[in-house]
Rosetta silent file (secondary structure, phi, psi, omega in degrees, C-alpha in Angstrom):
SEQUENCE: MRRIFEFILKFFPTYEQRDQIMAYYSPLSLMMLVPTWYFLIMSGYAAMYWSLGVGDLYADLRFSGSSVFTLGFATSDNPIVTFLSFSEALLGLVLVALLMAYLPTMYSAFSRREQAVNMLEVRAGNPPNPYDMLSRFHRIHGLDKLAEQWKIWEIWFADVEESHTTLPALVFFRSPRSDNSWVTSAGAVLDTAALTLSSIDIPNEMSAALCIRAGFIAFRRIADYFDISHPQNPTYPETPISITREEYDEVIRKLEAAGIPIKPDREKAWKDFAGWRVNYDRVLLVLCTLVMAPQTPWSSDRAPKFKLPPLFIPKKKHKH
SCORE:     score description
SCORE:     0.000 S_00000001
   1 L     0.000  -36.948 -176.098    1.824   74.749  -40.402 S_00000001
   2 H   -72.795  -45.476  171.824    1.947   74.772  -36.564 S_00000001
   3 H   -45.336  -47.055 -178.420    5.381   76.453  -36.777 S_00000001
   4 H   -69.382  -39.254  179.559    3.942   79.242  -38.968 S_00000001
   5 H   -73.863  -30.849  177.584    0.977   79.672  -36.708 S_00000001
   6 H   -66.833  -37.727  174.601    3.148   79.752  -33.571 S_00000001
   7 H   -58.345  -56.999 -176.139    5.277   82.527  -35.229 S_00000001
   8 H   -51.467  -46.351 -167.569    2.090   84.472  -36.042 S_00000001
   9 H   -66.356  -17.795  177.498    0.704   84.099  -32.487 S_00000001
  10 L   -57.603  -28.790 -176.994    3.742   85.948  -31.051 S_00000001
  11 L   -85.468   -4.358 -175.337    2.212   89.215  -32.381 S_00000001
  12 L  -124.827  110.575 -171.190   -1.095   88.786  -30.616 S_00000001
  13 L   -77.666  -34.878 -170.168   -1.019   89.088  -26.752 S_00000001
  14 L   -87.408  154.204  177.233   -4.613   88.322  -25.806 S_00000001
  15 H   -61.753  -40.730 -177.528   -6.139   84.842  -25.746 S_00000001
  16 H   -63.086  -36.244  176.340   -9.218   86.012  -27.744 S_00000001
  17 H   -68.489  -38.520  179.253   -7.026   87.182  -30.532 S_00000001
  18 H   -74.902  -23.536  172.707   -4.969   84.091  -30.458 S_00000001
  19 H   -63.772  -48.825  176.519   -8.032   81.940  -30.465 S_00000001
  20 H   -56.116  -40.057  175.442   -9.237   83.723  -33.550 S_00000001
  21 H   -74.583  -39.436 -175.866   -5.899   82.848  -35.418 S_00000001
  22 H   -70.095  -16.047  174.189   -5.816   79.335  -34.209 S_00000001
  23 L   -61.889  -20.041 -174.793   -9.398   78.818  -35.579 S_00000001
  24 L   -97.953   -7.805 -173.120   -7.865   78.788  -39.031 S_00000001
  25 H   -69.857  -47.184 -178.705   -5.117   76.367  -38.215 S_00000001
  26 H   -65.298  -48.417  178.784   -6.884   73.011  -38.471 S_00000001
  27 H   -56.299  -48.993  178.557   -9.016   73.971  -41.576 S_00000001
  28 H   -60.863  -45.744 -171.641   -5.941   75.421  -43.504 S_00000001
  29 H   -67.489  -36.545  176.194   -3.729   72.540  -42.552 S_00000001
  30 H   -68.608  -36.800 -178.237   -6.491   70.129  -43.721 S_00000001
  31 H   -73.504  -36.529 -179.777   -6.897   71.951  -47.092 S_00000001
  32 L   -66.338  -14.493  179.510   -3.106   71.967  -47.493 S_00000001
  33 H   -65.778  -41.131 -174.183   -3.149   68.164  -47.385 S_00000001
  34 H   -62.729  -61.632 -178.833   -4.770   67.940  -50.858 S_00000001
  35 H   -54.548  -38.381  171.368   -2.273   70.037  -52.895 S_00000001
  36 H   -49.571  -57.534  171.537    0.540   68.242  -50.850 S_00000001
  37 H   -46.184  -52.401 -178.165   -0.758   64.959  -51.843 S_00000001
  38 H   -62.033  -44.860  177.660   -1.178   65.912  -55.423 S_00000001
  39 H   -61.325  -49.516  179.238    2.489   67.377  -55.584 S_00000001
  40 H   -57.562  -46.482  177.757    3.908   64.171  -54.087 S_00000001
  41 H   -66.175  -35.871  179.578    2.117   61.944  -56.471 S_00000001
  42 H   -67.728  -38.981  177.462    3.012   64.116  -59.417 S_00000001
  43 H   -70.774  -38.920  179.776    6.677   64.191  -58.342 S_00000001
  44 H   -70.057  -38.380  171.258    6.881   60.566  -57.765 S_00000001
  45 H   -66.938  -34.542 -179.661    5.430   59.562  -61.114 S_00000001
  46 H   -62.495  -36.103  170.694    7.630   62.210  -62.865 S_00000001
  47 H   -61.367  -43.196 -177.706   10.647   60.242  -61.441 S_00000001
  48 H   -62.836  -44.382 -179.709    9.219   57.027  -62.797 S_00000001
  49 H   -67.248  -32.472  173.109    8.580   58.628  -66.193 S_00000001
  50 H   -65.624  -37.676 -177.369   12.182   60.019  -66.179 S_00000001
  51 H   -64.381  -27.916  179.054   13.540   56.494  -65.452 S_00000001
  52 L   -96.209   12.146  169.490   11.688   55.250  -68.524 S_00000001
  53 L    78.862   25.736 -178.784   12.980   57.913  -70.841 S_00000001
  54 L   -64.604  -41.863 -179.424    9.834   59.958  -71.523 S_00000001
  55 L   173.815 -155.747 -179.223   11.851   63.146  -71.681 S_00000001
  56 L   -81.867 -177.804 -177.419   13.628   65.893  -69.650 S_00000001
  57 H   -55.894  -43.214  177.491   12.575   66.990  -66.327 S_00000001
  58 H   -64.565  -51.336  174.035   10.046   69.531  -67.591 S_00000001
  59 H   -49.500  -46.990 -178.773    8.531   67.093  -69.953 S_00000001
  60 H   -66.168  -35.706 -178.992    8.190   64.267  -67.215 S_00000001
  61 H   -71.192  -35.222  178.374    6.551   66.856  -64.790 S_00000001
  62 H   -65.292  -43.813 -171.498    4.173   68.070  -67.706 S_00000001
  63 H   -66.900  -40.696 -173.545    3.318   64.486  -68.514 S_00000001
  64 H   -72.163  -39.549  176.019    2.772   63.602  -64.834 S_00000001
  65 H   -69.921  -37.902  172.472    0.541   66.680  -64.263 S_00000001
  66 H   -57.432  -32.548 -176.977   -1.484   65.802  -67.306 S_00000001
  67 H   -86.418  -42.706 -174.040   -2.195   62.369  -66.010 S_00000001
  68 H   -71.814  -33.957  179.232   -2.832   63.166  -62.227 S_00000001
  69 L   -91.002    6.406  172.801   -5.320   66.024  -63.098 S_00000001
  70 L    59.691   31.396  173.530   -6.819   63.767  -65.732 S_00000001
  71 L   -72.279  -39.278  169.675   -6.281   66.584  -68.436 S_00000001
  72 L    76.999   16.845  178.852   -5.031   64.132  -71.024 S_00000001
  73 L   -84.321  -15.784  177.256   -3.046   66.492  -73.219 S_00000001
  74 L  -113.523  132.824  174.527    0.139   64.493  -73.032 S_00000001
  75 L  -137.162  166.606 -173.547    0.213   60.927  -74.183 S_00000001
  76 L  -143.441  144.555  176.309    2.669   58.122  -74.818 S_00000001
  77 L   -79.276  -22.209 -174.862    2.994   54.931  -77.168 S_00000001
  78 L   -73.223  126.694 -175.819    5.014   53.097  -74.518 S_00000001
  79 H   -58.661  -44.910  179.616    2.669   50.495  -72.807 S_00000001
  80 H   -64.961  -43.411 -179.309    4.391   50.863  -69.354 S_00000001
  81 H   -63.188  -41.724 -176.027    4.239   54.646  -69.440 S_00000001
  82 H   -66.634  -36.122  179.415    0.461   54.343  -70.466 S_00000001
  83 H   -57.760  -54.822 -178.516   -0.152   52.000  -67.593 S_00000001
  84 H   -60.549  -32.279  177.572    1.459   54.311  -65.217 S_00000001
  85 H   -71.529  -30.533 -178.195   -0.401   57.404  -66.432 S_00000001
  86 H   -76.438  -32.232 -175.018   -3.689   55.583  -66.008 S_00000001
  87 H   -74.358  -29.295  178.254   -2.842   54.452  -62.511 S_00000001
  88 H   -64.030  -44.853 -171.679   -1.853   58.118  -61.740 S_00000001
  89 H   -63.765  -42.639  178.633   -5.100   59.480  -63.135 S_00000001
  90 H   -52.438  -48.890  176.536   -6.877   56.867  -60.953 S_00000001
  91 H   -57.850  -38.831  171.717   -5.132   58.158  -57.880 S_00000001
  92 H   -53.864  -54.997  171.085   -6.131   61.676  -58.814 S_00000001
  93 H   -53.971  -45.832 -177.649   -9.807   60.675  -58.963 S_00000001
  94 H   -63.045  -35.173  176.219   -9.524   58.673  -55.761 S_00000001
  95 H   -66.346  -36.426 -178.584   -8.258   61.828  -53.837 S_00000001
  96 H   -71.129  -48.108  174.418  -11.195   63.850  -55.042 S_00000001
  97 H   -55.031  -39.138  177.855  -13.539   61.222  -53.934 S_00000001
  98 H   -66.267  -45.521  172.622  -11.953   60.798  -50.631 S_00000001
  99 H   -50.573  -47.976 -177.289  -12.168   64.647  -50.068 S_00000001
 100 H   -64.426  -31.035  171.776  -15.755   64.569  -50.829 S_00000001
 101 H   -90.143  -21.660  179.103  -16.453   61.955  -48.210 S_00000001
 102 H   -68.661  -40.022 -169.681  -13.895   63.199  -45.700 S_00000001
 103 H   -69.703  -49.499 -179.662  -15.286   66.680  -45.055 S_00000001
 104 H   -59.098  -40.838 -176.772  -18.956   65.611  -44.284 S_00000001
 105 H   -68.943  -39.471  177.283  -17.776   62.888  -42.043 S_00000001
 106 H   -61.006  -46.152 -178.011  -15.425   65.239  -40.108 S_00000001
 107 H   -62.309  -40.676  171.931  -18.130   67.797  -39.777 S_00000001
 108 H   -57.351  -49.463  179.446  -20.640   65.211  -38.429 S_00000001
 109 H   -65.627  -37.652  177.559  -18.106   64.098  -35.703 S_00000001
 110 H   -66.848  -40.225 -179.109  -17.386   67.740  -34.917 S_00000001
 111 H   -65.676  -37.617  179.258  -21.035   68.528  -34.560 S_00000001
 112 H   -67.169  -45.079 -174.563  -21.633   65.633  -32.230 S_00000001
 113 H   -63.889  -52.785 -172.653  -18.709   66.522  -30.025 S_00000001
 114 H   -65.111  -29.717 -176.400  -19.720   70.353  -29.815 S_00000001
 115 H   -59.208  -48.167 -177.414  -23.348   69.551  -29.010 S_00000001
 116 H   -63.118  -43.795 -174.701  -22.328   67.842  -25.774 S_00000001
 117 H   -57.693  -46.013 -179.638  -19.747   70.576  -24.973 S_00000001
 118 H   -66.683  -38.351  176.419  -22.432   73.259  -25.296 S_00000001
 119 H   -62.809  -24.402  175.033  -24.948   71.430  -23.231 S_00000001
 120 H   -61.737  -33.543 -174.610  -22.435   71.147  -20.471 S_00000001
 121 H   -61.202  -31.820 -176.213  -22.476   74.819  -19.939 S_00000001
 122 H   -61.646  -44.354 -176.426  -26.119   74.599  -18.728 S_00000001
 123 H   -88.602  -29.976 -172.555  -25.075   72.202  -16.081 S_00000001
 124 H  -111.010   -6.263  177.747  -21.347   72.943  -15.317 S_00000001
 125 L    84.437 -169.820 -169.294  -21.106   76.772  -15.781 S_00000001
 126 L  -149.028  104.441    6.630  -18.683   78.505  -17.967 S_00000001
 127 L   -72.996  152.675 -176.588  -15.719   77.751  -17.598 S_00000001
 128 L   -67.146  136.474 -175.800  -17.066   74.235  -16.641 S_00000001
 129 L  -151.463  151.674 -175.477  -16.028   73.104  -13.157 S_00000001
 130 H   -66.064  -22.669 -177.660  -17.051   70.331  -10.813 S_00000001
 131 H   -71.911  -50.462 -179.508  -18.516   72.624   -8.023 S_00000001
 132 H   -60.637  -42.371 -171.234  -21.158   74.234  -10.475 S_00000001
 133 H   -67.247  -42.850 -172.786  -22.032   70.806  -11.923 S_00000001
 134 H   -83.198  -27.682  176.277  -22.645   69.137   -8.603 S_00000001
 135 H   -67.320  -35.420  177.565  -24.344   72.094   -6.886 S_00000001
 136 H   -74.798  -36.239 -178.633  -26.817   72.578   -9.775 S_00000001
 137 H   -68.264  -37.130  179.867  -27.619   68.927  -10.032 S_00000001
 138 H   -64.963  -39.223  176.841  -28.120   68.961   -6.245 S_00000001
 139 H   -73.954  -40.037 -164.814  -30.526   71.976   -6.406 S_00000001
 140 H   -98.277  -63.504 -173.143  -32.414   71.094   -9.685 S_00000001
 141 H   -87.312  -37.411 -161.263  -32.313   67.371  -10.302 S_00000001
 142 L    97.590  138.163 -171.466  -30.889   65.620   -7.388 S_00000001
 143 H   -68.602  -19.553  175.339  -27.519   63.960   -7.229 S_00000001
 144 H   -70.670  -17.447  171.433  -29.056   60.592   -8.122 S_00000001
 145 H   -61.554  -22.523 -170.350  -29.719   62.030  -11.735 S_00000001
 146 H   -60.954  -27.938 -176.470  -25.920   62.192  -12.274 S_00000001
 147 H   -53.457  -35.740  179.781  -26.002   58.543  -13.422 S_00000001
 148 H   -66.252  -43.038  172.275  -27.558   59.574  -16.631 S_00000001
 149 H   -46.555  -52.662 -166.934  -24.779   62.116  -17.303 S_00000001
 150 H   -64.709  -34.104 -177.929  -22.098   59.633  -16.739 S_00000001
 151 H   -74.415  -32.554  176.284  -23.626   57.241  -19.275 S_00000001
 152 H   -64.430  -42.089 -173.011  -23.959   60.131  -21.849 S_00000001
 153 H   -85.797  -20.422  172.165  -20.386   61.062  -21.430 S_00000001
 154 H   -72.974  -29.773  172.926  -19.056   57.543  -21.529 S_00000001
 155 H   -68.852  -45.186 -175.205  -20.628   57.268  -25.050 S_00000001
 156 H   -67.213  -37.311  170.166  -19.133   60.688  -25.940 S_00000001
 157 H   -56.579  -40.226 -177.961  -15.716   59.517  -24.923 S_00000001
 158 H   -63.846  -42.562 -178.268  -15.988   56.421  -26.934 S_00000001
 159 H   -66.254  -49.615 -176.006  -17.160   58.550  -29.908 S_00000001
 160 H   -63.849  -35.834 -174.658  -14.327   61.082  -29.459 S_00000001
 161 H   -66.251  -45.576 -177.288  -11.689   58.406  -29.100 S_00000001
 162 H   -69.364  -44.722 -176.071  -12.704   56.676  -32.310 S_00000001
 163 H   -74.673  -32.913 -176.501  -13.209   59.950  -34.437 S_00000001
 164 H   -81.995  -13.592  178.123  -10.144   61.879  -33.081 S_00000001
 165 H  -101.795  -29.572  170.345   -7.770   59.038  -33.755 S_00000001
 166 H   -80.065  -38.236  172.982   -9.168   58.262  -37.165 S_00000001
 167 L  -119.249   78.817 -172.564   -9.515   61.801  -38.247 S_00000001
 168 H   -60.802  -15.049  172.047   -6.860   63.588  -36.073 S_00000001
 169 H   -61.953  -25.472  175.809   -7.528   66.989  -37.442 S_00000001
 170 H   -54.790  -34.727 -175.510  -10.592   67.074  -35.326 S_00000001
 171 H   -56.827  -34.429 -174.547   -8.470   67.323  -32.282 S_00000001
 172 H   -95.838   -2.839  177.560   -7.503   71.037  -33.471 S_00000001
 173 L   -74.228  120.478 -170.396  -10.988   72.029  -34.574 S_00000001
 174 L   -94.516  156.968  179.345  -11.917   74.669  -31.986 S_00000001
 175 L   -73.258  147.480 -178.650  -15.255   75.308  -30.506 S_00000001
 176 L   -51.525  -28.316  173.272  -17.201   78.388  -31.994 S_00000001
 177 L   -91.003  133.736  177.551  -16.887   80.170  -28.703 S_00000001
 178 L   -72.559  -15.149  178.106  -13.565   81.026  -27.557 S_00000001
 179 L   -92.591    6.917  174.837  -14.253   80.205  -23.907 S_00000001
 180 L  -112.003  151.691  176.670  -15.242   76.586  -24.831 S_00000001
 181 L  -157.266  135.655  176.101  -13.071   73.581  -25.406 S_00000001
 182 H   -66.299  -20.869 -173.468  -13.751   69.865  -25.741 S_00000001
 183 H   -84.165  -42.661 -175.445  -10.710   69.061  -23.762 S_00000001
 184 H   -74.838  -31.797  171.186  -11.517   71.250  -20.720 S_00000001
 185 H   -55.882  -51.145  177.992  -15.189   70.135  -20.906 S_00000001
 186 H   -58.780  -46.440  176.321  -14.098   66.553  -20.714 S_00000001
 187 H   -53.894  -44.907  175.361  -11.807   67.439  -17.882 S_00000001
 188 H   -67.658  -36.776  173.920  -14.534   68.967  -15.821 S_00000001
 189 H   -68.643  -41.325  175.520  -16.679   65.886  -16.202 S_00000001
 190 H   -58.896  -48.646  178.513  -13.960   63.549  -15.267 S_00000001
 191 H   -58.941  -39.335  175.012  -13.267   65.686  -12.115 S_00000001
 192 H   -59.412  -49.573  176.602  -16.834   65.661  -11.251 S_00000001
 193 H   -59.346  -39.407  173.845  -17.078   62.111  -11.568 S_00000001
 194 H   -62.760  -43.926  176.082  -13.941   61.583   -9.446 S_00000001
 195 H   -64.085  -40.600  178.532  -15.243   63.786   -6.797 S_00000001
 196 H   -51.909  -53.424 -170.041  -18.673   61.980   -6.822 S_00000001
 197 H   -78.345  -28.102 -177.025  -17.057   58.634   -6.313 S_00000001
 198 H   -93.535  -35.889 -162.229  -14.443   59.767   -3.781 S_00000001
 199 H  -126.146  -27.061 -179.804  -16.023   62.468   -1.696 S_00000001
 200 E   -87.859  140.023 -169.122  -19.692   62.749   -2.004 S_00000001
 201 L   -88.211   62.933  175.115  -21.717   60.767    0.529 S_00000001
 202 L  -132.599  169.380 -179.503  -24.216   59.017   -1.695 S_00000001
 203 L   -58.063  139.956  175.346  -24.532   55.441   -2.930 S_00000001
 204 L   -53.692  126.999  174.885  -21.758   54.499   -5.385 S_00000001
 205 L  -111.540  107.046 -170.136  -22.809   54.783   -8.992 S_00000001
 206 H   -73.497   -6.845  169.277  -20.388   52.558  -10.971 S_00000001
 207 H   -62.737  -33.172  179.892  -21.421   54.413  -14.253 S_00000001
 208 H   -58.858  -47.650 -179.781  -19.273   57.165  -12.919 S_00000001
 209 H   -64.307  -40.215  178.806  -16.178   54.850  -12.705 S_00000001
 210 H   -60.807  -41.979  177.841  -16.982   53.603  -16.250 S_00000001
 211 H   -69.389  -39.245  178.415  -17.096   57.234  -17.556 S_00000001
 212 H   -60.521  -43.137 -177.734  -13.762   58.009  -15.892 S_00000001
 213 H   -63.513  -48.649  176.709  -12.304   54.862  -17.473 S_00000001
 214 H   -54.714  -43.122 -173.230  -13.759   55.676  -20.991 S_00000001
 215 H   -68.712  -46.569 -174.585  -12.342   59.245  -20.534 S_00000001
 216 H   -73.036  -31.843  176.240   -8.738   58.368  -19.662 S_00000001
 217 H   -67.889  -36.415 -179.894   -8.598   55.604  -22.249 S_00000001
 218 H   -69.624  -42.862 -175.659   -9.706   58.144  -24.984 S_00000001
 219 H   -61.881  -40.596 -173.857   -7.224   60.912  -23.731 S_00000001
 220 H   -75.694  -36.039  177.129   -4.310   58.435  -23.713 S_00000001
 221 H   -68.210  -35.477  176.938   -5.013   57.018  -27.216 S_00000001
 222 H   -62.949  -45.152 -179.470   -5.329   60.500  -28.607 S_00000001
 223 H   -61.304  -41.932  175.514   -1.998   61.375  -26.797 S_00000001
 224 H   -58.230  -35.207 -175.391   -0.519   58.144  -28.206 S_00000001
 225 H   -65.141  -40.395 -175.462   -1.440   59.099  -31.838 S_00000001
 226 L   -89.958   18.049  175.538    0.579   62.385  -31.439 S_00000001
 227 L    50.501   51.579 -177.360    3.441   60.402  -29.834 S_00000001
 228 L  -108.184  124.760 -175.977    3.096   62.388  -26.439 S_00000001
 229 L   -72.502  142.880  174.005    4.617   60.526  -23.529 S_00000001
 230 L  -163.748  157.458 -169.175    2.573   59.897  -20.428 S_00000001
 231 L   -66.755  144.672  174.266    2.642   57.505  -17.469 S_00000001
 232 L   -96.795  134.782 -171.269    1.321   54.079  -18.067 S_00000001
 233 L    32.140   67.532  178.969   -0.957   52.721  -15.388 S_00000001
 234 L   -75.769  158.684  177.966   -0.002   55.404  -12.911 S_00000001
 235 L  -136.515  152.722  178.586   -0.895   55.181   -9.183 S_00000001
 236 L  -103.262  138.438    3.944   -1.082   57.745   -6.422 S_00000001
 237 L   -91.471    6.863 -175.785    1.078   58.693   -4.571 S_00000001
 238 L   -60.620  -35.160  177.263    3.900   57.124   -6.641 S_00000001
 239 L  -115.854  114.333 -174.974    2.681   59.463   -9.499 S_00000001
 240 L   -66.348  166.090  168.470    1.776   63.007   -8.234 S_00000001
 241 L  -123.432  159.139 -173.616   -1.138   64.863   -9.608 S_00000001
 242 L   -78.799   -6.068 -178.828   -1.336   68.644  -10.387 S_00000001
 243 L   -86.811  133.182  175.800   -4.212   69.231   -7.976 S_00000001
 244 L   -83.716  156.239  174.844   -3.066   70.323   -4.493 S_00000001
 245 H   -62.363  -33.000 -177.138   -4.796   69.198   -1.202 S_00000001
 246 H   -65.443  -42.610  171.514   -5.624   72.928   -0.537 S_00000001
 247 H   -53.634  -51.692  179.432   -7.381   73.117   -3.881 S_00000001
 248 H   -60.374  -44.716 -177.274   -9.280   70.051   -3.117 S_00000001
 249 H   -63.128  -42.914 -178.175  -10.300   71.035    0.400 S_00000001
 250 H   -61.025  -35.112  176.050  -11.490   74.443   -0.919 S_00000001
 251 H   -68.696  -40.914 -173.236  -13.930   72.814   -3.418 S_00000001
 252 H   -65.938  -40.407  174.994  -15.144   70.318   -0.719 S_00000001
 253 H   -60.944  -37.918  177.983  -15.888   73.293    1.651 S_00000001
 254 H   -68.732  -41.733  174.843  -17.873   74.993   -0.967 S_00000001
 255 H   -64.453  -34.977 -179.589  -19.893   71.819   -1.764 S_00000001
 256 H   -68.208  -40.998  179.743  -20.523   71.268    1.939 S_00000001
 257 H   -62.276  -31.393  178.044  -21.740   74.925    2.233 S_00000001
 258 L   -83.075    4.235  169.679  -24.102   74.196   -0.617 S_00000001
 259 L    92.815   16.997  177.685  -25.677   71.389    1.290 S_00000001
 260 L   -83.403  130.274  175.765  -24.090   68.455   -0.627 S_00000001
 261 L   -58.923  125.316 -179.871  -23.439   65.528    1.623 S_00000001
 262 E  -112.907  146.367  177.053  -19.635   64.947    2.117 S_00000001
 263 L   -68.310  139.045 -173.235  -17.901   61.796    3.344 S_00000001
 264 L   -69.063  -27.428 -175.785  -16.667   62.127    6.936 S_00000001
 265 L   -90.082   94.484 -176.190  -13.202   60.706    6.303 S_00000001
 266 H   -70.328  -45.086 -174.054  -11.585   63.653    4.371 S_00000001
 267 H   -53.737  -51.818 -178.976   -8.131   61.939    4.335 S_00000001
 268 H   -69.549  -31.978  176.910   -9.455   58.905    2.583 S_00000001
 269 H   -60.361  -47.607  179.846  -11.718   60.955    0.278 S_00000001
 270 H   -58.145  -45.419  179.007   -8.616   62.903   -0.825 S_00000001
 271 H   -60.457  -48.430 -179.451   -6.669   59.814   -1.412 S_00000001
 272 H   -63.497  -38.622 -178.017   -9.550   58.193   -3.412 S_00000001
 273 H   -62.946  -53.711 -175.684  -10.001   61.499   -5.538 S_00000001
 274 H   -58.495  -30.072  179.860   -6.115   61.551   -6.235 S_00000001
 275 H   -74.791  -26.474  169.869   -6.323   57.862   -7.166 S_00000001
 276 H   -79.331  -46.992 -178.348   -8.976   58.591   -9.839 S_00000001
 277 H   -64.635  -29.936  176.560   -7.418   61.800  -11.042 S_00000001
 278 L   -64.149  -17.591  171.805   -4.011   60.327  -11.628 S_00000001
 279 L   -65.928  -27.352 -179.944   -5.404   58.251  -14.377 S_00000001
 280 L  -134.941   11.207  173.628   -5.928   61.324  -16.720 S_00000001
 281 H   -53.745  -62.002 -172.922   -3.988   64.101  -15.008 S_00000001
 282 H   -68.451  -47.848 -179.072   -1.001   64.198  -17.325 S_00000001
 283 H   -57.953  -31.344 -174.175   -2.901   63.534  -20.535 S_00000001
 284 H   -72.616  -44.327  178.048   -5.582   66.076  -19.775 S_00000001
 285 H   -61.951  -46.403 -176.894   -2.770   68.834  -19.283 S_00000001
 286 H   -63.640  -47.974  177.723   -0.805   67.946  -22.373 S_00000001
 287 H   -54.562  -40.104  178.384   -3.969   67.911  -24.473 S_00000001
 288 H   -57.789  -42.272  172.182   -4.904   71.294  -23.042 S_00000001
 289 H   -69.110  -49.943  179.133   -1.466   72.491  -24.254 S_00000001
 290 H   -48.957  -48.378 -176.574   -1.758   70.930  -27.633 S_00000001
 291 L   -93.117    2.444  179.243   -5.091   72.513  -28.578 S_00000001
 292 L    53.915   58.482  177.996   -4.317   75.814  -26.777 S_00000001
 293 L   -71.568  146.779 -177.981   -7.403   75.583  -24.528 S_00000001
 294 L   -66.019  159.836 -174.254   -8.944   78.541  -22.708 S_00000001
 295 L   -68.835  125.224 -175.046   -8.144   78.968  -19.106 S_00000001
 296 L  -145.729  143.756 -171.195  -10.218   76.546  -16.908 S_00000001
 297 L   -73.473  141.289  177.085   -9.685   75.533  -13.357 S_00000001
 298 L    72.449   12.397  171.386   -7.962   72.169  -12.755 S_00000001
 299 L  -144.670  -80.764 -176.055   -6.901   71.735  -16.321 S_00000001
 300 H   -71.678  -21.645 -175.600   -5.565   74.393  -18.779 S_00000001
 301 H   -69.674   -5.799 -176.325   -4.661   76.800  -15.839 S_00000001
 302 H  -137.950   15.713  179.121   -1.724   74.478  -14.944 S_00000001
 303 L   -69.275  145.172 -179.316   -0.998   73.139  -18.366 S_00000001
 304 L   -66.336  167.407  176.592    2.709   73.020  -19.526 S_00000001
 305 L   -80.669  138.230 -175.236    3.974   75.459  -22.010 S_00000001
 306 L   -72.526  140.368  178.003    3.737   74.183  -25.645 S_00000001
 307 L  -126.392  120.940 -176.632    7.113   73.089  -27.164 S_00000001
 308 L   -73.423  140.684  170.934    7.388   72.251  -30.911 S_00000001
 309 L   -67.493  166.941  173.536    9.166   68.928  -31.469 S_00000001
 310 L   -66.362  149.251 -164.895   12.374   68.986  -33.571 S_00000001
 311 L   -83.598  -45.678 -172.153   11.718   69.568  -37.225 S_00000001
 312 L  -116.965    2.162 -173.410   14.388   67.166  -38.845 S_00000001
 313 L   -94.439  120.531  177.098   15.656   65.186  -35.878 S_00000001
 314 L   -55.252  137.201 -179.486   13.797   61.728  -35.658 S_00000001
 315 L   -74.364  132.508  175.878   11.832   61.406  -32.615 S_00000001
 316 L   -82.913  146.876  174.023   12.964   58.804  -30.073 S_00000001
 317 L   -76.411  133.722 -178.456   10.432   56.534  -28.448 S_00000001
 318 L   -93.034  148.950  175.005   10.163   57.468  -24.819 S_00000001
 319 L   -90.348  116.287 -170.399   10.055   54.937  -22.098 S_00000001
 320 L   -70.779    0.000    0.000    6.912   55.447  -20.080 S_00000001
């Protein structure tokens, strides 16, 4: 399905058009799972009926279809065949029951995720970025109120980790607005927490460190699910980050101009920031690529180009 959509995207030059096309990717792929599952079950049971001598290929497929869809127009007196047909009918009913429970669960997790993403725009701007979030908190609430946000987003990361690895289709469900993305929003929160711990001259709030840890653990486990390689336990400067010192200094100058207290030792502050950022830098960028996130500073604006994995060649395990 991704290959089909990637081919279609070649005919649409703007991001807004491509976003509208990709909005159908996850729902259609999810819906295609059901007929795929039914087809595989029907084919597998047809092969078993053929081995038991029920009939020719057409008769076996007809008997299997009658069982899996619980139509019951084809029967057999063979007890083994009857047992198989009952088990196939049970699988057909189980699939229907799973689908009825599957979709509401997915929508509930999607709704929880998007609520936090939408609320972030009020505090972190659009696209979300650390400067807007820190400067607005400084003007409106006071930087001491950031602790509440770190706790909220720590819970959010834990929820996303659980739901997006259990229900991986959620990773590709896009925000209703083309300029929003759960990945870039999470990246902006992590960068803000990293700047707060490393560069803002206020008492350290350990909930910010816990938020960053929850964030990079969630990102890594989602990346692991999709077999995306990333550094294990990276450290700076051994593992470089995608943010340059010039970009960091520019944000620090803007924060200082906004009246936010900055730590005097800029060199140590930069190394501390890079030390936090390196934990999630690689996984943030590859997830931006995976979900085709909108352009956002310090995340999707430097994400690598998406490359489809081999279709028939087995993937080798990468050494991290």
